[in-house]
C-alpha positions in Angstrom: 152.9 52.2 132.5 156.4 51.1 133.5 157.3 47.4 134.1 157.4 48.1 137.9 154.0 49.6 137.8 152.6 46.7 135.9 154.1 44.3 138.4 152.6 46.3 141.3 149.2 46.4 139.6 149.3 42.6 139.0 150.3 42.0 142.6 147.5 44.3 143.8 145.0 42.4 141.7 146.1 39.2 143.2 145.9 40.7 146.7 142.4 41.8 146.0 141.4 38.4 144.7 142.8 36.8 147.9 141.2 39.4 150.2 137.8 39.3 148.6 137.6 35.5 148.5 138.0 35.3 152.4 134.9 34.3 154.3 135.2 37.7 156.2 137.1 40.0 154.0 139.2 42.7 155.6 137.3 45.7 154.2 139.8 48.4 155.0 142.6 46.3 153.3 140.3 45.9 150.2 139.6 49.6 150.1 143.4 50.4 150.3 144.1 48.0 147.4 141.3 49.4 145.3 142.4 52.9 145.8 146.1 52.0 144.9 145.0 50.1 141.8 142.9 53.1 140.7 145.9 55.3 141.0 148.1 52.9 139.0 145.6 52.4 136.2 144.4 56.0 135.9 147.2 56.8 133.5 147.2 53.6 131.5 145.0 53.8 128.4 145.7 50.3 127.2 144.2 48.5 130.2 142.6 51.2 132.2 139.0 51.0 131.0 138.5 47.2 131.4 140.4 47.2 134.7 138.6 50.2 136.1 135.2 48.5 135.3 136.3 45.5 137.4 137.6 47.8 140.2 134.2 49.6 140.3 132.4 46.3 140.7 134.6 45.3 143.6 134.6 48.7 145.1 130.8 48.7 145.1 130.8 45.4 147.0 133.0 46.8 149.7 131.9 50.5 149.8 135.2 51.7 148.6 
């Protein structure tokens, strides 16, 4: 994973944290971020498995 991709992934994780902590989360925005994060992490063996497990938990909460 390139440095730019790592930065994007970190930013997306922060976006998800912010979005999911809202009293009424914007579900379409959450789904978009989850999908992008899956794409970014799919080719990254070093962090993919733990990160994808977290994404699966968040996705289940929001039907993504």
